[in-house]
N, C-alpha and C positions, 0 to 999 in steps of 0.2 A: 346144389352148392350155393346158388344165388339166394335161395330161401334161407339157408342157414346163416349166410353172411348178413342178410338184412336183419335177422333176429338178433345176431350178435351186436350189430350197430345200434338197434333199438335198445338192447339191454345196457350198453355203455352210455347211451344218451340218458336213459332213465337214472342210472347211478350218478351221472354228473349233475343232474338237476336236483335229485332228492338229497344227496349228501350234504350240501350247504344248509338245507332246510333243517335237517335233524341235528346238525352239529352247531349251528350258529344261532338258532332261535333262542331267545331269552324270555323270561317271564314278562307278561304284559304285551306280547306281540312284537317286542323290539328285536333287532338283530345284533348279535355280538360279533366283532371281528375275529377271524381265525388267528391262530398264533403267528402265522407269517404276516408280513406287512402287505396285505392285499386289501383292496376295498371290500367291505362287508357284502355278503351275498344278499340280494334283495329277494325277500320272500314274496312270491307272486300269488295272487288269489287263484283259486281253482279254475275260474272261468277264463283266465288269460291264456295266451298261446305260448307254450314253453319253447317251441321251435324258433319263434321270432327272437326271443331273448338270447338263444344260443347261436344265432346266425345260420341255422339249418333250414331247409325247405319246410314249409308248413303246409297243412291241408288246404289253406286258402291261397297258397302261392300258385299262380298259373303255370309256372315253369316246372312244377313237380308232376310226376306221372301218376296214374290211377292207383298203382300199387303203393307208391309212396303215400298217397292220400289215405289208403286203408290202414297202413302201418301208423301213420300219424294219428288217426282217429283212435286206434287201439292204444297207442302210447299215451294219448291225452287222457283216456279213461284210467290208465294205470297211475298217471300223475295225479288225477283228481283223488284217487283212493289214497295215494301216498300223502298228499297234502292234508286230507281229512284225518288220517291217523296221526300225523305230526301235530295238527292243531288239537286233537283230542288229548294227546300225550302232554302237551304243554299245559292244557287246562287242568288235567289231573294233577300235574306236578304243582301248579299253583294252588290247587285245592288242598293238597297234602301239606304244603308249606304254611297255608293259613291255619290249619289245624295244629301244627307243631309250633307256630309262632316263629318260624325261622325263614330267612331269606334264601332263595335258590341261587342268587348271584354270588359268584366267587369273590371273596375278599370284601364282603359287605362292610360298610363303614357306618358312621353315626347318622348317615342319611336315612330318613324314615321310609318304611315300606307301607304303602297304602293298602287298605282292605276295601275293595270296591263296594261290598255289601253294607258295611257299617260305618264307613268313614273313619275307622280306627287305623292305627299305624303302629309299627314296631320300631322303636328307636334304640340304637346301640351306642355304647361308649365305654370308656375306661374309668373316668373319674366322675362319680355321681354328684349332682348338685343337690345336696340335701336341703338347701335353702330355697328351693324352687318356689317362687311366688309367695314367700313367707314374710311375716313381720316379726319384729323382736318383741320381747316381753315389755320393754320400756314403751314401745309404741302402743301395745295393748293397754297399758295403764292410762293412756290418754283418752281412751274411748269413753264417751259419756255414760254408757251402760255398764261400766266396769268400775267397781269400788276397789281402789288400790290400797296396799299397805305402804306406810311411809318408809323412808330409808331407815336402816337398822340403827343408825346413830341417834335417831329421834325416839326410839322405842325404849321403854323402861323394862329392863330384863331382870327377872327375879326367879320365881319358881316355875314349875311346868305349865301353869296357865298362861304365862306370858310368852311361851314359845309359839303360840298361835299367831303372834304378830310379827314373826321373823320371816322375811322374804325367803323364798326357796332358792333364789339365785345368789345367795350370800354364803360366805365361808362359815359364818356362825351357825347357819341352819345345818350344814354338814357336821359341824362339831357337836351339835346337840344330839346327834344320832349315836354317839359313843355309848356302848353298853345297853342300848335300847333296841327292842324288837319293833321293827316297822314292816311295811308291806314288802320291802325288797327281800326279806328273809322269811316271810310268813310261810311260803310254800315249802321251803326246806325244813322248817321247824315242824310243820304238820306232816311231813313225810309224803306229800302228794306227788313228788317227783321220783320217789323210790320205785324200782321196777314193778313190784306187785301192785301198789296203789295206782301207779300211772296206767298199768294195764287195765285195772278195774274201771278207771275213768276214761280210758281210750285216748290218752294223750299221745301226740306225735312223738316219734323217736327222738327228735332233737331236744325235747324237753325232759327226757328221762335221764336221770343221773344222780349218783350219791353225793356229788360235789356240792350241791346246794345245801344239804344238811351240814356238811363240814364247814362251809363258809359261815353259816349261821352260828354254828358252835363257836368258832374262833372269834367272831365279832361280839357275841354276847359275853365272852369272857373279858372284854375290855371294861375298864372302870368307867362308870357313868359319872357325869358331873354331879357335884355335891348337891346342887340345888334340885336336881332331878329326883333324888332319893330322900330329900327333906320331907318330914311329915310332922303332924301335930297341929293344934288349933292356931298357934301363932303364925306358923308358916302358911297355913291356908288363908288366914286373915290378910297377911301381907300380900299374898298372891292376888286375892280378890281386889285389894286396893290398887295394886299396880295394873290389873286388867282394866279397871275403871279409868285410870289415867290414860292407858293406851287407846281406849275407845275415843276419848276426847282428842288425842293426837291424830287418830285416823280421820275423824270428822274434819278437823282443821286442815289436814293435808289435802283431802278431796275437795274441800271448798276452795282452797287456793288453786287446785288444778282446774276446777270449773271456771274460775275467773280468768285464768290464763287462756283457757280454751275459747271463752267468749271473746276475749281480746284478739286472739289470733284469727278467729272467724271474722271479726270486724275489720281486720287488716286485709281481708280477701283470701285467706287460706281456707278454701271450701272444705277440705278434708283435713282435720287436725290430727288424724290418727295414722300418719305414715305415708300417705300417697303424695304429699306435697313436695317431696324431693329434699326435705331438710336433712341436715347431716345426721348420719347414723354411725353407730360403732361398727367397726369392721368385724364381721362374723367369721370365725375360723371354719374352714372346709376340710374335706377329706383329701388325702393324697392317693396316688396310684398304688395298687397292690393291696388295698384293704380287703378284709373278708366281708362276706355278705352279712354276717352277724354285726360287724361294726357299722356297716351301712344302715342297717335297720335300727340300731340303737341311736345313731346320729340323726336319722330321719325323724324318729319319734320325738326327740327333744327339740329339734329345730322347728318342727311344724306345730308344736303344742299351742303357741300363742295364736297362730292363724286359725286353728280349729276353734279355740275359744272365741275368737272374733266372729267366726261364722255362726256360732251359737248365739252370741250377743245380738247379732243382726236379726235373728229369728225369734227373739223373746217376745212375750206378751208385754203390754204397756205397763203392768204393775210388777214386772220382774226385772232383776238386774243380776249381774255376776259379781262376786266378791272374791278378791284374792285371798288365798289360804296359806297359812304357815304350817307349823308342826303341832297338831292337836294331840296332846298326851291324855291317856286314859286316866280318869279320876275314879279309882275303885270305890271311894266313899260314896259316890253318886249312884252306884249300881243297886239293883233291887232283885228280889226273888232268886231264881236259879243262877242268874249272873253273879250276884253277890256271893252265893254259896260256892260257886266254882272258883271265884277269885280268892276266897278265904281258905279253900281246902288245901291249897299248896302255895308255896312262894312263887311269885311271878316276877319276871324282869320288868323294867319300865317299858310300857307299850305305848306306841304312838302311831299316827298316820298323817299323811299329807295329801289330801285330795287336791286335784289340779285347780279347783275353784269351788265356790259355794253358790248355788242358785238361791237368791233371796227374794221373797215376795213382800208386798207392801204390808201384809198382816204379820210379818215377822217369821213366817214359816221358812225353813231352810232345807235344802237338799244338797248332798255332796255331788260333785261332778268329777268323773274320772274320764280322761281322754285316752283313747287307744288309736294311734295313727298307724294305718296299714301301709307299710313301705311298698312303693310300686316297683322297686328294682328287684330283679331276679338274676341269678348267675347265667351268663351266656355260655351255653354248652359248646358253642362252636369256636370260641376264642378264650383261652385261659386268661384269667385276670380281668375279664370284661363283664359288663352287665347290660341288660336290656330292659326296656319299659314298653308295655303294651298300653298305648295311649288311646283312651276311648273318646267317643264323640257325644257331646251334649249331655254328659252325666248319665248315660244309659248304663245298661248292665254289660259286663265283660263278654266279648264275643270270642275270646280265646282263653285257654287254660293259663296263659301268662298274665291275663288281666286280673289285677288284685283289687277287688272291690271291698266295701266295708263288710264287717262280720254280719252274717244273717241272724245270729243269735249270740248270747253270751257264751264265752268259753268257760269250761269248768275252772280253769286257772284264774279267771277274773273274779269268781264268786267270793273267795275268802278276803281278797283285797277290798272289794266294794263293801262287804259287810263290816269289816273292821273299821273302815273309814267312817261309816255311819255311826258305829258305836263310840269311837273316839270324839267325833264332832258333835255328838248328841242329836243326830238327825234320825227321823223315822223312815226316810226313803232316800234313794240316791239315783243319779243318772250316770249311765255309761255311754259315752259318745264315741262311736267307731267311725273314723274318717279315712277316706281314700283320696288319692290324688285326682283321679279322673272319673270316678263312678259314684260320687256323692257321699252323704253322711247318714248313718243310722243312729238314732237316739233311743236308748232303752231305759226303762224305769224299773227299779228293783226295790221291793219292800224289805225293810229290816226284819230279820228272823232271829229273835232272842234265843230260841231253843238251839238253833245252829250256832249262834255266838257262844252259848254256854259250852257246847262241845269244843269249839275252838279254844276257849280259855282252859278247858280241862286238859287238852293235849299239849297246849303251851306249857302248863304247869308241870306235866309229866316230863317233857323234854328238858325243861330248865332244871328241875330237881334231880332227875336221873342222870343227866349227862353234864350240863354246864357246871352245876354246883359241885359235882364230884370230880370234875376235871377229866372225864372219860369220854373220848370221842364216840359218837353214835355209830353203831355198825350198820351195814346195809339192811334195808327193810326192818328198821328198828321198832316199828309198831306191828301189832299182830297181823298175820296174813289174812286175807279174805278170799272168798271165791270170786268167780268171774263177774258177777253182777254187783259186787260191792256189799253184799249182805253177809252176815255171819250168824252161825248157830251157837247155841249154848245160853248161858245166863244173860239176861237182857242188860244187866249192869256190869258185865265183864268188860275188860278193856277191848277184847276182840269185837264184842257186839257193839260197843259204843263207837269204835273206829269204823266198823262197817256202816253204822248209821251216819257218821260224818261223810263218808264217801258217797253214799246213796243220796243224802240230802244235798250235797254239793251239785250233783248232776240234776236233781229236781229243780233247784233254784235257777240253774243255768237255763233249763228248758222253759221255765215259767216266766222268765223276764219278758216284760211287755214292750213291744216296739211302738213307741209313741209318735215317732216322726221320722220321715225320710226326707232329707234335703237333697234334691236331685242336682242342683247347681249352687253349691255353697259359695259364700263370699271368698274371693281370693284377690290379693292386691294385684293391680294391673300394671304392666310395664316394668316389672322387676324380676330378674332372674328367670326369664321365660324358658330357657333351655334346660332340659333334664340333665345334661352333661356339661362339664366345664372343659372337656377336651374331646 
């Protein structure tokens, strides 16, 4: 009976000691208070004496008997095993949390959770700050390596050639898109987001949908401005004359900007491009309850100027960036297969607006397209909330939640970049993929006239078959292809040509050259440092 009683006492003591450890231990070795208002249990290292903490006789207590000492030794071994298992369990729990990018603390707030291995952390909140460490386009225009367009009131507006001098942040630039096909509807017109074509290209499910083609159809049925559709030698001559005048206006505007910049630097303003604390226009932000799609669109627009500033800081001595307006395609300047495709069928007015132009001292130009990778992802633990995996020192993401720059061009980027080169008259272009915490990747793409001829061919088919006849396009309106994007039959059939368009799109995306990785791109310091405004 005495032996059974002692074993029962030992078991109760063991339960009293190990219960607070398993229930109150928190990630990182901290202790969490139990639900009752009691002091938190203190997790003791395995080498300490549990009996002393409980006020019971210990194996080192001279008042205890020999039998008590043996039981204490046995119990201490059990406690060591219990503490070891609890510690291993907490470590495993933290490891799983790091992989999932979630916190194990109940009711986690916007406070960051550290990753001991990488220095990264997970930040949570409800209202994303899309202007995180960003500058405005007006501030970018003050940079000495950026050639700005003048205010629209100073520009001579006439025919399509003059649209290239209209700033993209003006109402006039938006009005000039009426009835014109630009990159925003290019994927829809080419049918690349239709289920079959998207499957051949391997597009993610979120980009698949017939709605893109329907939006393009509706917008192309709008009436274009009269100047956009004007043609003939007189209209071309007037356009050329106005373009020459606009070049003089641009030169005068940038010379005045340079003088102002020099004067400001002489007055002690070391950084004349936004870090001096001068007054800035208030930038609208997002409200609570917005979708992740709205967040990503807002982030891409708000961060564009900062990405271009990062690129400007890394240019060679004989290079600069130039602001770009709306470049309209001049069909009369096309040659070879491009001219043949442009004349085979009626085409809508076609234009493109690269984010900037990279200009060298010898006059060579390249288009620049910026793709800002949004760092915010939906928080699966809290409805309506978001989280950011913030990296350390521009390294690579250590979590699936870390959104770094694109490792290669996406198939959906290819038509846009190619059309921008065609409309701007460039032989090559740059695509700059920028992330918030993991650096910038810069790709170079060569112009492919064979591919552009296919694009013009299918733009003409869409415009003639659906827009001009007033018939909305059905789903999968271009011929179906097999899984690898190829098609059998006559090489000049519509199905074969469309299969060639899809396969060439994938080839160009894979063949784009990564020319530079900027591990720590320029970011304005001391402004909007927090990822969330709440």
